[in-house]
gemmi code that builds the backbone of each chain (N, CA, C; Angstrom):
import gemmi

chains = {
    "A": [
        ("MET", (99.216, 107.282, 105.917), (100.663, 107.454, 105.952), (101.328, 106.743, 104.763)),
        ("ASP", (100.763, 105.606, 104.346), (101.328, 104.905, 103.202), (100.332, 105.000, 102.052)),
        ("PRO", (100.670, 105.810, 101.025), (99.679, 106.052, 99.966), (99.293, 104.797, 99.193)),
        ("GLN", (100.192, 103.806, 99.119), (99.816, 102.570, 98.427), (98.734, 101.822, 99.221)),
        ("LEU", (98.884, 101.801, 100.538), (97.864, 101.121, 101.355), (96.549, 101.904, 101.340)),
        ("ASP", (96.644, 103.222, 101.239), (95.421, 104.037, 101.175), (94.569, 103.688, 99.966)),
        ("LYS", (95.212, 103.156, 98.931), (94.462, 102.854, 97.702), (93.812, 101.480, 97.713)),
        ("LEU", (94.113, 100.674, 98.721), (93.463, 99.361, 98.815), (92.010, 99.527, 99.240)),
        ("LYS", (91.161, 98.623, 98.757), (89.738, 98.684, 99.106), (89.419, 97.587, 100.120)),
        ("PHE", (89.096, 98.020, 101.309), (88.709, 97.088, 102.362), (87.188, 96.909, 102.324)),
        ("ASP", (86.712, 95.770, 102.774), (85.266, 95.502, 102.735), (84.555, 96.160, 103.926)),
        ("ARG", (83.281, 95.886, 104.072), (82.466, 96.556, 105.106), (82.941, 96.211, 106.515)),
        ("ASP", (83.727, 95.136, 106.646), (84.288, 94.787, 107.950), (85.725, 95.289, 108.113)),
        ("GLY", (86.204, 96.081, 107.142), (87.576, 96.590, 107.221), (88.618, 95.558, 106.828)),
        ("LEU", (88.195, 94.539, 106.089), (89.106, 93.442, 105.732), (89.312, 93.374, 104.224)),
        ("ILE", (90.433, 92.762, 103.841), (90.737, 92.516, 102.435), (91.232, 91.076, 102.337)),
        ("PRO", (90.773, 90.333, 101.319), (91.236, 88.941, 101.193), (92.716, 88.884, 100.845)),
        ("LEU", (93.370, 87.894, 101.388), (94.797, 87.659, 101.155), (94.989, 86.257, 100.600)),
        ("ILE", (95.706, 86.172, 99.486), (96.136, 84.884, 98.936), (97.632, 84.775, 99.185)),
        ("VAL", (98.070, 83.661, 99.737), (99.502, 83.446, 99.966), (99.990, 82.342, 99.034)),
        ("GLN", (101.050, 82.660, 98.301), (101.579, 81.749, 97.283), (103.053, 81.473, 97.546)),
        ("ASP", (103.456, 80.234, 97.328), (104.864, 79.843, 97.461), (105.662, 80.478, 96.325)),
        ("VAL", (106.648, 81.299, 96.661), (107.400, 82.011, 95.623), (108.230, 81.050, 94.774)),
        ("ASP", (108.569, 79.895, 95.326), (109.460, 78.988, 94.605), (108.727, 78.133, 93.578)),
        ("ASN", (107.592, 77.556, 93.959), (106.916, 76.650, 93.015), (105.523, 77.112, 92.609)),
        ("GLY", (105.092, 78.280, 93.088), (103.801, 78.827, 92.657), (102.594, 78.224, 93.347)),
        ("GLU", (102.804, 77.280, 94.259), (101.670, 76.644, 94.937), (100.881, 77.680, 95.759)),
        ("VAL", (99.560, 77.659, 95.630), (98.728, 78.513, 96.480), (98.661, 77.842, 97.848)),
        ("LEU", (99.106, 78.549, 98.871), (99.249, 77.943, 100.197), (98.008, 78.125, 101.059)),
        ("MET", (97.386, 79.306, 101.002), (96.213, 79.557, 101.844), (95.526, 80.836, 101.411)),
        ("MET", (94.312, 81.005, 101.897), (93.643, 82.290, 101.802), (93.285, 82.723, 103.206)),
        ("ALA", (93.409, 84.021, 103.480), (93.068, 84.559, 104.795), (92.588, 85.986, 104.582)),
        ("TYR", (92.455, 86.723, 105.678), (92.033, 88.122, 105.581), (93.018, 88.995, 106.339)),
        ("MET", (93.148, 90.217, 105.860), (93.978, 91.211, 106.526), (93.132, 92.453, 106.802)),
        ("ASN", (93.412, 93.112, 107.912), (92.960, 94.500, 108.065), (94.188, 95.393, 107.814)),
        ("ARG", (93.988, 96.669, 107.910), (95.103, 97.572, 107.595), (96.302, 97.311, 108.515)),
        ("GLU", (96.026, 97.056, 109.786), (97.106, 96.792, 110.735), (97.899, 95.539, 110.341)),
        ("ALA", (97.207, 94.519, 109.876), (97.887, 93.275, 109.482), (98.821, 93.528, 108.302)),
        ("ILE", (98.385, 94.349, 107.359), (99.258, 94.657, 106.217), (100.476, 95.456, 106.689)),
        ("GLU", (100.236, 96.433, 107.553), (101.352, 97.243, 108.044), (102.369, 96.384, 108.803)),
        ("LYS", (101.879, 95.483, 109.637), (102.763, 94.593, 110.395), (103.533, 93.668, 109.457)),
        ("THR", (102.850, 93.174, 108.436), (103.483, 92.290, 107.454), (104.612, 93.017, 106.740)),
        ("LEU", (104.345, 94.250, 106.312), (105.375, 95.027, 105.611), (106.527, 95.382, 106.546)),
        ("ALA", (106.213, 95.684, 107.798), (107.249, 96.123, 108.736), (108.154, 94.973, 109.172)),
        ("THR", (107.582, 93.773, 109.292), (108.345, 92.656, 109.843), (108.862, 91.684, 108.783)),
        ("GLY", (108.246, 91.722, 107.582), (108.608, 90.741, 106.560), (108.015, 89.372, 106.808)),
        ("LYS", (107.132, 89.270, 107.799), (106.420, 87.994, 108.040), (104.920, 88.232, 107.909)),
        ("VAL", (104.229, 87.291, 107.286), (102.792, 87.470, 107.055), (102.034, 87.512, 108.378)),
        ("HIS", (101.255, 88.569, 108.531), (100.283, 88.700, 109.613), (98.894, 88.761, 108.994)),
        ("THR", (97.922, 88.195, 109.668), (96.547, 88.223, 109.172), (95.642, 88.779, 110.263)),
        ("TYR", (94.410, 89.066, 109.863), (93.391, 89.335, 110.870), (92.573, 88.048, 110.999)),
        ("SER", (92.643, 87.432, 112.149), (91.916, 86.179, 112.372), (90.469, 86.508, 112.720)),
        ("ARG", (89.556, 86.154, 111.808), (88.137, 86.435, 112.068), (87.616, 85.585, 113.216)),
        ("SER", (88.130, 84.346, 113.334), (87.635, 83.481, 114.415), (88.112, 83.967, 115.781)),
        ("ARG", (89.337, 84.488, 115.824), (89.869, 84.958, 117.108), (89.618, 86.446, 117.331)),
        ("GLY", (89.200, 87.150, 116.269), (88.891, 88.577, 116.400), (90.096, 89.440, 116.707)),
        ("ARG", (91.262, 89.048, 116.162), (92.486, 89.816, 116.452), (93.538, 89.587, 115.376)),
        ("LEU", (94.525, 90.478, 115.407), (95.711, 90.331, 114.575), (96.433, 89.035, 114.943)),
        ("ALA", (96.940, 88.328, 113.938), (97.639, 87.069, 114.213), (98.878, 86.980, 113.331)),
        ("LEU", (99.994, 86.648, 113.931), (101.196, 86.331, 113.167), (101.032, 84.913, 112.638)),
        ("LYS", (101.084, 84.744, 111.312), (100.975, 83.396, 110.751), (102.171, 82.581, 111.215)),
        ("GLY", (101.884, 81.461, 111.877), (102.953, 80.632, 112.413), (103.233, 80.882, 113.878)),
        ("GLU", (102.394, 81.689, 114.539), (102.696, 82.028, 115.939), (102.641, 80.805, 116.867)),
        ("SER", (101.800, 79.823, 116.531), (101.755, 78.587, 117.333), (102.762, 77.550, 116.844)),
        ("SER", (102.903, 77.443, 115.531), (103.673, 76.349, 114.927), (105.124, 76.729, 114.648)),
        ("ALA", (105.424, 78.029, 114.645), (106.720, 78.549, 114.170), (106.926, 78.287, 112.675)),
        ("HIS", (105.838, 78.032, 111.958), (105.917, 77.881, 110.504), (105.591, 79.238, 109.874)),
        ("PHE", (106.589, 80.092, 109.830), (106.381, 81.464, 109.376), (106.374, 81.551, 107.853)),
        ("GLN", (105.810, 82.653, 107.376), (105.799, 82.941, 105.940), (106.614, 84.217, 105.728)),
        ("HIS", (107.723, 84.094, 104.994), (108.652, 85.203, 104.776), (108.320, 85.893, 103.454)),
        ("VAL", (108.001, 87.164, 103.557), (107.465, 87.917, 102.427), (108.536, 88.195, 101.370)),
        ("LYS", (108.219, 87.854, 100.120), (109.134, 88.172, 99.010), (108.534, 89.215, 98.074)),
        ("GLN", (107.238, 89.195, 97.872), (106.602, 90.201, 97.016), (105.145, 90.360, 97.439)),
        ("VAL", (104.677, 91.601, 97.440), (103.285, 91.915, 97.780), (102.637, 92.510, 96.541)),
        ("LEU", (101.544, 91.904, 96.118), (100.843, 92.371, 94.915), (99.389, 92.667, 95.235)),
        ("THR", (98.770, 93.481, 94.383), (97.317, 93.622, 94.464), (96.756, 93.515, 93.056)),
        ("ASP", (95.437, 93.424, 92.979), (94.817, 93.156, 91.676), (94.290, 94.450, 91.044)),
        ("CYS", (93.694, 94.298, 89.895), (93.191, 95.438, 89.113), (92.263, 96.324, 89.945)),
        ("ASP", (91.420, 95.725, 90.761), (90.470, 96.495, 91.575), (91.049, 96.911, 92.930)),
        ("ARG", (92.251, 96.486, 93.223), (92.911, 96.760, 94.500), (92.057, 96.307, 95.695)),
        ("ASP", (91.346, 95.189, 95.499), (90.531, 94.682, 96.604), (90.909, 93.253, 97.016)),
        ("VAL", (92.080, 92.811, 96.571), (92.656, 91.524, 96.997), (94.165, 91.733, 97.096)),
        ("VAL", (94.790, 91.091, 98.066), (96.250, 91.118, 98.200), (96.781, 89.712, 97.928)),
        ("LEU", (97.866, 89.648, 97.171), (98.565, 88.385, 96.903), (99.988, 88.542, 97.413)),
        ("ILE", (100.405, 87.657, 98.300), (101.780, 87.728, 98.807), (102.520, 86.450, 98.436)),
        ("LYS", (103.680, 86.640, 97.819), (104.553, 85.506, 97.514), (105.549, 85.360, 98.652)),
        ("VAL", (105.690, 84.144, 99.146), (106.469, 83.917, 100.365), (107.410, 82.721, 100.237)),
        ("VAL", (108.390, 82.714, 101.129), (109.106, 81.480, 101.445), (108.424, 80.907, 102.690)),
        ("GLN", (107.889, 79.707, 102.560), (107.115, 79.078, 103.625), (108.010, 78.173, 104.463)),
        ("ASP", (108.027, 78.395, 105.769), (108.702, 77.450, 106.661), (107.819, 76.213, 106.840)),
        ("VAL", (108.345, 75.053, 106.585), (107.700, 73.748, 106.797), (106.407, 73.598, 105.994)),
        ("ALA", (105.326, 74.228, 106.431), (104.034, 74.027, 105.775), (103.067, 75.097, 106.258)),
        ("ALA", (102.052, 75.385, 105.431), (101.112, 76.462, 105.756), (99.889, 75.984, 106.526)),
        ("CYS", (99.490, 74.728, 106.339), (98.181, 74.303, 106.845), (98.280, 73.703, 108.241)),
        ("HIS", (97.333, 74.087, 109.086), (97.333, 73.577, 110.465), (96.990, 72.084, 110.523)),
        ("GLU", (96.546, 71.539, 109.388), (96.283, 70.093, 109.364), (97.519, 69.297, 108.936)),
        ("GLY", (98.627, 69.992, 108.715), (99.887, 69.296, 108.442), (100.306, 69.278, 106.985)),
        ("TYR", (99.448, 69.821, 106.119), (99.780, 69.830, 104.694), (100.546, 71.102, 104.329)),
        ("ARG", (101.352, 70.986, 103.293), (102.099, 72.143, 102.788), (101.139, 73.282, 102.418)),
        ("SER", (100.073, 72.950, 101.711), (99.053, 73.917, 101.304), (97.723, 73.549, 101.933)),
        ("CYS", (96.920, 74.575, 102.244), (95.561, 74.309, 102.733), (94.674, 73.671, 101.658)),
        ("PHE", (95.072, 73.821, 100.391), (94.235, 73.304, 99.295), (94.641, 71.872, 98.969)),
        ("PHE", (94.346, 70.970, 99.886), (94.747, 69.573, 99.707), (93.577, 68.670, 99.351)),
        ("ARG", (92.399, 69.252, 99.117), (91.219, 68.451, 98.775), (90.761, 68.770, 97.358)),
        ("ALA", (90.579, 67.744, 96.554), (90.144, 67.932, 95.172), (88.750, 67.350, 94.951)),
        ("TYR", (88.011, 68.031, 94.094), (86.676, 67.558, 93.716), (86.812, 66.316, 92.842)),
        ("GLU", (86.013, 65.303, 93.179), (86.007, 64.051, 92.429), (84.599, 63.836, 91.890)),
        ("PRO", (84.401, 63.942, 90.588), (83.043, 63.770, 90.049), (82.418, 62.457, 90.514)),
        ("GLY", (81.214, 62.553, 91.057), (80.485, 61.358, 91.479), (80.820, 60.847, 92.864)),
        ("ALA", (81.834, 61.417, 93.491), (82.240, 60.925, 94.810), (81.416, 61.574, 95.917)),
        ("ALA", (81.405, 60.932, 97.072), (80.656, 61.469, 98.210), (81.468, 62.511, 98.976)),
        ("GLU", (82.772, 62.437, 98.866), (83.629, 63.324, 99.667), (84.772, 63.831, 98.807)),
        ("TRP", (85.252, 65.038, 99.150), (86.438, 65.598, 98.511), (87.617, 64.645, 98.760)),
        ("LYS", (88.469, 64.499, 97.767), (89.587, 63.561, 97.854), (90.857, 64.284, 98.322)),
        ("THR", (91.541, 63.737, 99.294), (92.816, 64.312, 99.732), (93.879, 63.967, 98.693)),
        ("VAL", (94.521, 65.019, 98.149), (95.465, 64.820, 97.048), (96.897, 65.238, 97.420)),
        ("ALA", (97.150, 65.400, 98.705), (98.507, 65.749, 99.141), (98.880, 64.835, 100.304)),
        ("THR", (100.157, 64.820, 100.633), (100.598, 64.075, 101.808), (101.077, 65.068, 102.860)),
        ("LYS", (100.975, 64.670, 104.107), (101.317, 65.597, 105.182), (102.817, 65.879, 105.239)),
        ("ALA", (103.121, 67.140, 105.525), (104.516, 67.569, 105.663), (104.968, 67.512, 107.115)),
        ("PHE", (103.994, 67.522, 108.048), (104.333, 67.398, 109.471), (103.134, 66.821, 110.208)),
        ("ASP", (103.371, 66.410, 111.431), (102.325, 65.818, 112.254), (101.711, 66.918, 113.128)),
        ("PRO", (100.492, 67.353, 112.836), (99.932, 68.462, 113.604), (99.790, 68.163, 115.098)),
        ("ASP", (99.555, 66.912, 115.460), (99.447, 66.584, 116.891), (100.761, 66.878, 117.623)),
        ("ALA", (101.852, 66.572, 116.960), (103.161, 66.805, 117.586), (103.489, 68.293, 117.666)),
        ("VAL", (103.080, 69.046, 116.646), (103.446, 70.464, 116.586), (102.577, 71.319, 117.507)),
        ("TYR", (101.281, 71.021, 117.558), (100.369, 71.926, 118.270), (100.096, 71.516, 119.714)),
        ("LYS", (100.395, 70.274, 120.070), (100.024, 69.824, 121.417), (101.197, 69.707, 122.368)),
        ("LYS", (102.397, 70.032, 121.860), (103.534, 69.868, 122.747), (103.606, 71.022, 123.737)),
    ],
    "B": [
        ("MET", (72.106, 67.572, 96.369), (72.265, 66.607, 95.276), (73.723, 66.197, 95.116)),
        ("ASP", (74.633, 67.149, 95.344), (76.056, 66.825, 95.237), (76.665, 66.938, 96.636)),
        ("PRO", (76.986, 65.800, 97.250), (77.432, 65.840, 98.650), (78.734, 66.612, 98.846)),
        ("GLN", (79.572, 66.677, 97.824), (80.807, 67.462, 97.970), (80.478, 68.956, 98.061)),
        ("LEU", (79.545, 69.413, 97.242), (79.167, 70.835, 97.298), (78.432, 71.142, 98.596)),
        ("ASP", (77.678, 70.159, 99.110), (76.977, 70.369, 100.386), (77.949, 70.658, 101.523)),
        ("LYS", (79.168, 70.187, 101.380), (80.149, 70.367, 102.466), (80.887, 71.699, 102.399)),
        ("LEU", (80.708, 72.446, 101.320), (81.343, 73.769, 101.232), (80.630, 74.740, 102.165)),
        ("LYS", (81.414, 75.688, 102.694), (80.841, 76.693, 103.598), (80.709, 78.020, 102.864)),
        ("PHE", (79.498, 78.429, 102.642), (79.222, 79.714, 102.006), (79.060, 80.769, 103.105)),
        ("ASP", (79.369, 82.029, 102.749), (79.280, 83.096, 103.751), (77.843, 83.586, 103.925)),
        ("ARG", (77.671, 84.641, 104.692), (76.316, 85.128, 105.019), (75.565, 85.613, 103.778)),
        ("ASP", (76.306, 85.868, 102.685), (75.660, 86.264, 101.437), (75.491, 85.079, 100.475)),
        ("GLY", (75.811, 83.883, 100.950), (75.682, 82.709, 100.091), (76.828, 82.560, 99.107)),
        ("LEU", (77.956, 83.211, 99.403), (79.094, 83.211, 98.477), (80.307, 82.514, 99.088)),
        ("ILE", (81.194, 82.065, 98.202), (82.461, 81.469, 98.626), (83.547, 82.065, 97.737)),
        ("PRO", (84.690, 82.460, 98.313), (85.758, 83.023, 97.487), (86.331, 81.974, 96.535)),
        ("LEU", (86.699, 82.443, 95.365), (87.281, 81.592, 94.330), (88.631, 82.160, 93.922)),
        ("ILE", (89.651, 81.332, 93.948), (90.962, 81.687, 93.401), (91.126, 80.904, 92.108)),
        ("VAL", (91.518, 81.582, 91.030), (91.750, 80.907, 89.754), (93.238, 80.962, 89.451)),
        ("GLN", (93.782, 79.792, 89.164), (95.225, 79.650, 88.956), (95.485, 79.007, 87.602)),
        ("ASP", (96.512, 79.473, 86.920), (96.932, 78.896, 85.642), (97.537, 77.516, 85.904)),
        ("VAL", (96.968, 76.491, 85.297), (97.428, 75.121, 85.581), (98.840, 74.884, 85.033)),
        ("ASP", (99.224, 75.657, 84.026), (100.512, 75.413, 83.381), (101.685, 76.029, 84.140)),
        ("ASN", (101.551, 77.293, 84.545), (102.699, 77.947, 85.185), (102.443, 78.372, 86.631)),
        ("GLY", (101.251, 78.053, 87.171), (100.977, 78.342, 88.575), (100.611, 79.784, 88.866)),
        ("GLU", (100.571, 80.627, 87.855), (100.247, 82.048, 88.087), (98.824, 82.178, 88.653)),
        ("VAL", (98.680, 82.981, 89.700), (97.340, 83.278, 90.210), (96.728, 84.317, 89.272)),
        ("LEU", (95.607, 83.976, 88.680), (95.023, 84.819, 87.631), (94.028, 85.834, 88.177)),
        ("MET", (93.216, 85.401, 89.151), (92.191, 86.321, 89.681), (91.569, 85.730, 90.929)),
        ("MET", (90.872, 86.590, 91.655), (89.981, 86.132, 92.718), (88.585, 86.634, 92.415)),
        ("ALA", (87.591, 85.797, 92.694), (86.198, 86.178, 92.455), (85.352, 85.450, 93.498)),
        ("TYR", (84.057, 85.509, 93.325), (83.157, 84.806, 94.242), (82.223, 83.908, 93.459)),
        ("MET", (81.827, 82.815, 94.094), (80.848, 81.898, 93.515), (79.696, 81.726, 94.493)),
        ("ASN", (78.498, 81.568, 93.949), (77.419, 81.007, 94.759), (77.279, 79.531, 94.346)),
        ("ARG", (76.355, 78.846, 94.944), (76.233, 77.417, 94.635), (75.942, 77.195, 93.146)),
        ("GLU", (75.093, 78.047, 92.586), (74.751, 77.914, 91.166), (75.999, 78.089, 90.281)),
        ("ALA", (76.862, 79.010, 90.639), (78.081, 79.244, 89.849), (78.990, 78.015, 89.875)),
        ("ILE", (79.072, 77.375, 91.016), (79.903, 76.162, 91.094), (79.279, 75.047, 90.255)),
        ("GLU", (77.972, 74.889, 90.381), (77.299, 73.840, 89.605), (77.475, 74.065, 88.104)),
        ("LYS", (77.324, 75.306, 87.663), (77.485, 75.629, 86.240), (78.919, 75.384, 85.787)),
        ("THR", (79.870, 75.727, 86.656), (81.284, 75.523, 86.348), (81.587, 74.034, 86.170)),
        ("LEU", (81.068, 73.227, 87.079), (81.298, 71.782, 86.995), (80.592, 71.187, 85.774)),
        ("ALA", (79.405, 71.690, 85.491), (78.610, 71.113, 84.389), (79.189, 71.470, 83.021)),
        ("THR", (79.752, 72.670, 82.892), (80.202, 73.145, 81.576), (81.702, 73.042, 81.368)),
        ("GLY", (82.468, 72.935, 82.466), (83.928, 72.936, 82.349), (84.502, 74.319, 82.119)),
        ("LYS", (83.669, 75.354, 82.218), (84.150, 76.737, 82.109), (83.804, 77.471, 83.395)),
        ("VAL", (84.740, 78.295, 83.871), (84.522, 78.986, 85.137), (83.357, 79.966, 85.024)),
        ("HIS", (82.421, 79.839, 85.948), (81.332, 80.791, 86.152), (81.499, 81.383, 87.550)),
        ("THR", (81.172, 82.646, 87.687), (81.252, 83.294, 88.993), (79.912, 83.929, 89.318)),
        ("TYR", (79.803, 84.378, 90.566), (78.681, 85.247, 90.910), (79.238, 86.663, 90.931)),
        ("SER", (78.780, 87.486, 90.023), (79.274, 88.870, 89.955), (78.526, 89.701, 90.982)),
        ("ARG", (79.256, 90.171, 92.001), (78.607, 90.981, 93.036), (78.187, 92.334, 92.467)),
        ("SER", (78.985, 92.887, 91.546), (78.631, 94.204, 90.992), (77.398, 94.114, 90.095)),
        ("ARG", (77.269, 93.010, 89.371), (76.113, 92.881, 88.472), (74.950, 92.140, 89.132)),
        ("GLY", (75.236, 91.508, 90.290), (74.170, 90.814, 91.014), (73.614, 89.605, 90.293)),
        ("ARG", (74.489, 88.918, 89.557), (74.004, 87.744, 88.815), (75.149, 86.791, 88.506)),
        ("LEU", (74.768, 85.581, 88.095), (75.717, 84.591, 87.598), (76.400, 85.144, 86.354)),
        ("ALA", (77.715, 84.895, 86.224), (78.438, 85.383, 85.042), (79.388, 84.300, 84.554)),
        ("LEU", (79.375, 84.064, 83.260), (80.374, 83.196, 82.637), (81.638, 84.016, 82.471)),
        ("LYS", (82.735, 83.568, 83.073), (84.000, 84.308, 82.921), (84.397, 84.273, 81.446)),
        ("GLY", (84.565, 85.462, 80.879), (84.886, 85.554, 79.454), (83.683, 85.801, 78.572)),
        ("GLU", (82.522, 86.065, 79.164), (81.316, 86.202, 78.342), (81.398, 87.408, 77.401)),
        ("SER", (82.119, 88.468, 77.803), (82.281, 89.635, 76.924), (83.503, 89.498, 76.020)),
        ("SER", (84.582, 88.950, 76.568), (85.871, 88.944, 75.875), (86.133, 87.652, 75.107)),
        ("ALA", (85.358, 86.601, 75.395), (85.629, 85.248, 74.882), (86.952, 84.694, 75.409)),
        ("HIS", (87.437, 85.269, 76.490), (88.637, 84.744, 77.152), (88.185, 83.791, 78.258)),
        ("PHE", (87.855, 82.582, 77.884), (87.285, 81.619, 78.829), (88.373, 80.959, 79.674)),
        ("GLN", (87.925, 80.388, 80.788), (88.809, 79.628, 81.680), (88.325, 78.184, 81.695)),
        ("HIS", (89.157, 77.268, 81.195), (88.788, 75.865, 81.047), (89.274, 75.083, 82.271)),
        ("VAL", (88.341, 74.489, 82.962), (88.600, 73.883, 84.272), (89.409, 72.599, 84.151)),
        ("LYS", (90.511, 72.524, 84.900), (91.320, 71.304, 84.938), (91.236, 70.609, 86.295)),
        ("GLN", (91.150, 71.389, 87.373), (91.025, 70.777, 88.707), (90.328, 71.760, 89.637)),
        ("VAL", (89.449, 71.224, 90.471), (88.730, 72.040, 91.456), (89.157, 71.562, 92.840)),
        ("LEU", (89.652, 72.504, 93.654), (90.121, 72.148, 94.993), (89.414, 73.000, 96.033)),
        ("THR", (89.430, 72.532, 97.269), (88.993, 73.385, 98.368), (90.006, 73.251, 99.503)),
        ("ASP", (89.868, 74.107, 100.475), (90.892, 74.159, 101.531), (90.436, 73.383, 102.774)),
        ("CYS", (91.292, 73.413, 103.775), (91.052, 72.664, 105.004), (89.692, 72.992, 105.627)),
        ("ASP", (89.290, 74.252, 105.567), (88.007, 74.669, 106.158), (86.845, 74.561, 105.183)),
        ("ARG", (87.135, 74.198, 103.963), (86.120, 74.112, 102.898), (85.355, 75.428, 102.742)),
        ("ASP", (86.056, 76.550, 102.921), (85.398, 77.843, 102.741), (86.069, 78.708, 101.662)),
        ("VAL", (86.917, 78.089, 100.849), (87.522, 78.738, 99.677), (87.603, 77.676, 98.582)),
        ("VAL", (87.408, 78.097, 97.331), (87.568, 77.200, 96.189), (88.769, 77.680, 95.376)),
        ("LEU", (89.585, 76.733, 94.936), (90.719, 77.018, 94.047), (90.510, 76.209, 92.779)),
        ("ILE", (90.487, 76.881, 91.647), (90.317, 76.169, 90.378), (91.547, 76.394, 89.508)),
        ("LYS", (92.121, 75.297, 89.044), (93.236, 75.364, 88.094), (92.662, 75.273, 86.685)),
        ("VAL", (93.099, 76.202, 85.838), (92.477, 76.344, 84.517), (93.517, 76.480, 83.409)),
        ("VAL", (93.041, 76.224, 82.191), (93.725, 76.724, 80.996), (93.032, 78.021, 80.622)),
        ("GLN", (93.790, 79.107, 80.614), (93.245, 80.442, 80.372), (93.361, 80.805, 78.895)),
        ("ASP", (92.257, 81.163, 78.278), (92.311, 81.720, 76.924), (92.789, 83.173, 77.002)),
        ("VAL", (93.827, 83.517, 76.290), (94.379, 84.875, 76.132), (94.830, 85.474, 77.466)),
        ("ALA", (93.897, 85.909, 78.307), (94.256, 86.605, 79.545), (93.029, 86.694, 80.438)),
        ("ALA", (93.268, 86.821, 81.732), (92.156, 86.837, 82.691), (91.640, 88.232, 82.994)),
        ("CYS", (92.499, 89.242, 82.918), (92.125, 90.549, 83.460), (91.482, 91.440, 82.401)),
        ("HIS", (90.439, 92.140, 82.821), (89.735, 93.028, 81.885), (90.581, 94.248, 81.523)),
        ("GLU", (91.695, 94.439, 82.231), (92.585, 95.551, 81.874), (93.649, 95.133, 80.858)),
        ("GLY", (93.591, 93.878, 80.414), (94.485, 93.434, 79.351), (95.658, 92.597, 79.805)),
        ("TYR", (95.796, 92.424, 81.104), (96.922, 91.646, 81.623), (96.528, 90.165, 81.763)),
        ("ARG", (97.530, 89.332, 81.655), (97.314, 87.884, 81.821), (96.681, 87.585, 83.188)),
        ("SER", (97.222, 88.208, 84.234), (96.709, 88.041, 85.596), (96.213, 89.383, 86.106)),
        ("CYS", (95.197, 89.342, 86.945), (94.730, 90.581, 87.595), (95.777, 91.130, 88.577)),
        ("PHE", (96.703, 90.299, 88.996), (97.690, 90.724, 90.006), (98.936, 91.281, 89.309)),
        ("PHE", (98.766, 92.428, 88.686), (99.856, 93.023, 87.917), (100.464, 94.220, 88.633)),
        ("ARG", (100.047, 94.498, 89.869), (100.583, 95.636, 90.611), (101.349, 95.138, 91.837)),
        ("ALA", (102.570, 95.613, 91.989), (103.402, 95.209, 93.130), (103.664, 96.393, 94.052)),
        ("TYR", (103.744, 96.078, 95.328), (104.071, 97.087, 96.340), (105.533, 97.478, 96.210)),
        ("GLU", (105.773, 98.776, 96.226), (107.137, 99.312, 96.137), (107.401, 100.136, 97.380)),
        ("PRO", (108.269, 99.677, 98.271), (108.519, 100.444, 99.500), (108.867, 101.897, 99.198)),
        ("GLY", (108.180, 102.810, 99.848), (108.476, 104.225, 99.700), (107.835, 104.907, 98.508)),
        ("ALA", (107.206, 104.139, 97.623), (106.613, 104.739, 96.423), (105.214, 105.264, 96.723)),
        ("ALA", (104.736, 106.147, 95.856), (103.404, 106.727, 96.030), (102.316, 105.829, 95.434)),
        ("GLU", (102.704, 105.000, 94.487), (101.706, 104.195, 93.777), (102.238, 102.779, 93.580)),
        ("TRP", (101.318, 101.821, 93.521), (101.673, 100.454, 93.197), (102.322, 100.433, 91.810)),
        ("LYS", (103.307, 99.579, 91.629), (104.043, 99.517, 90.367), (103.484, 98.412, 89.466)),
        ("THR", (103.242, 98.747, 88.219), (102.796, 97.734, 87.259), (103.988, 96.864, 86.871)),
        ("VAL", (103.857, 95.556, 87.091), (104.994, 94.650, 86.889), (104.725, 93.617, 85.795)),
        ("ALA", (103.704, 93.853, 84.987), (103.407, 92.935, 83.882), (103.183, 93.759, 82.624)),
        ("THR", (103.189, 93.090, 81.496), (102.875, 93.780, 80.242), (101.545, 93.241, 79.731)),
        ("LYS", (100.841, 94.055, 78.987), (99.509, 93.662, 78.532), (99.581, 92.545, 77.492)),
        ("ALA", (98.631, 91.636, 77.612), (98.527, 90.529, 76.669), (97.559, 90.864, 75.534)),
        ("PHE", (96.683, 91.831, 75.787), (95.765, 92.262, 74.722), (95.353, 93.706, 75.001)),
        ("ASP", (94.721, 94.318, 74.012), (94.274, 95.708, 74.119), (92.804, 95.713, 74.541)),
        ("PRO", (92.528, 96.100, 75.775), (91.122, 96.021, 76.241), (90.172, 96.901, 75.433)),
        ("ASP", (90.636, 98.011, 74.920), (89.755, 98.870, 74.113), (89.277, 98.131, 72.866)),
        ("ALA", (90.185, 97.383, 72.270), (89.819, 96.665, 71.049), (88.883, 95.491, 71.350)),
        ("VAL", (89.092, 94.847, 72.499), (88.308, 93.643, 72.818), (86.912, 93.991, 73.325)),
        ("TYR", (86.799, 95.029, 74.175), (85.518, 95.274, 74.834), (84.637, 96.286, 74.115)),
        ("LYS", (85.214, 97.078, 73.196), (84.419, 98.141, 72.586), (84.019, 97.847, 71.151)),
        ("LYS", (84.413, 96.684, 70.648), (84.064, 96.434, 69.244), (82.617, 95.953, 69.145)),
    ],
}
model = gemmi.Model(1)
for chain_id, residues in chains.items():
    chain = gemmi.Chain(chain_id)
    for i, (resn, *xyz) in enumerate(residues, 1):
        res = gemmi.Residue()
        res.name, res.seqid = resn, gemmi.SeqId(i, " ")
        for name, pos in zip(("N", "CA", "C"), xyz):
            atom = gemmi.Atom()
            atom.name, atom.element = name, gemmi.Element(name[0])
            atom.pos, atom.b_iso = gemmi.Position(*pos), 0.0
            res.add_atom(atom)
        chain.add_residue(res)
    model.add_chain(chain)
structure = gemmi.Structure()
structure.add_model(model)
structure.setup_entities()
């Protein structure tokens, strides 16, 4: 029904990788996966929906936390096998409380990845209430 | 040998998604995949290496075009199943001549994705000489 979506290349599981980026400062917020239904829901509602591989179902990003991602632009790449969505992020994207899921940096010689961000919210307060 | 790499989660094919971002302006340049060897080579050389699924081998990004990606920071996400590398990009990332592979935007109601970037180089001149 939507010829632009027909041209996207989904993988053997019917999924396409999604990168979500903050439209205001360019920060990469998270990576997830979408199936065709997730893209259609995202376009129809203006809020990012993903296909949750762990839960095996469509998921509205922010459905537990109310930290929604408001769609500003939807892009795809040269091969049309990745989707990039620029969003306005409510509060923070990461379920661990960070603005971005990419809060760990490689430190040469270290035993563990280094946390390079500070928390934007307390996940215990948001998810357990 | 490297405890930080030991903590990364590779998929059933031994791969982990890689997002490459321009360190200067935050532009998402491309998505690719790495195996453990690609990450080790990237860390050892300071230039992004990927695992090319189409060619079935390790690939130095820019090996044909000399458009290398110089590593400035390597990050991973909360689940440690995605890698994000911030780079200084030589010339452009996309083999179609665009600075970023994400040069197509969704246009509501249109038949085709809209090209929203201009070419940084002529791919015919770079790849066929």
